[in-house]
N, C-alpha and C positions, 0 to 999 in steps of 0.2 A: 800548906800550899798558898802562895801569894796569889790573890785573885786580881785580875785586871778589871778595868771598868766594864767591859763587855767581854763575854767568853763565847767562842764558837761552840755550837751545840755538839759538833763532832768531837771536839777536844774533850768535852765533859763525858761523852759516851765512851771514848777511848780510855779515859781515866777510870770510869766506873766499871767497864767491861773489858779489861785488858786481854782476856783470853778469847775474845771473839775472832771469828775467822776473817771478817772484813769490817770496814767502817759502816757499811750498810746494815750488817747484822747487829752491830753494837747500837746503832741508832734505833733499829727496830726494837731491840730489847729495852732501851731507855723509854721509848714511846709506850711500849706495852706496860712497863712498870708504872709510868705516870698515870696511864688510863686505869690501871687496876686499883689505884688508891684515890677515890674521889676527893678526899680532904687535901691531899698533896696537889692534885690538879687545880682545885679551887684556890689554894694558897699561891700557886704559881701564877694564876690568872690575876690575882689581886696585886702581885708585885710587878706585873708587866708594865714597864714604862717605855721601853724602846719599841720602835716601829719596825725593827729588823727581825724578820722571821727566823733567821739563821743564828741568832745570838741569844744568850741568856744574860741578864743583868747580874751584877755581883751578888745581889741579894737572892736572886733565884738560884744561882749556882750554890751559894752557901746553904740554902734550904734543902737542895737536893743532896749535898754532901752530908748534912746533918741527918736527913732521912735515911740514907744508906748506912751511915755509921750506926744509927740506932737499930736499924733492921738487922744488920749483920753482926751485932754485938752479942 
């Protein structure tokens, strides 16, 4: 997947949770997953460079995709 400079959080949630009932439930599942892993939450905070709350940076999105790939392998 080619990553843009910033990625909308809803797009990431839709990609990681394609079988969710709605975008809100996908976002809720993503937030729950991030909060359940303190190490992932800390790493995302360290990579946060943008001031937009609704977007992930490319590095943050890559970290999430790597985390989910490792978790579901």
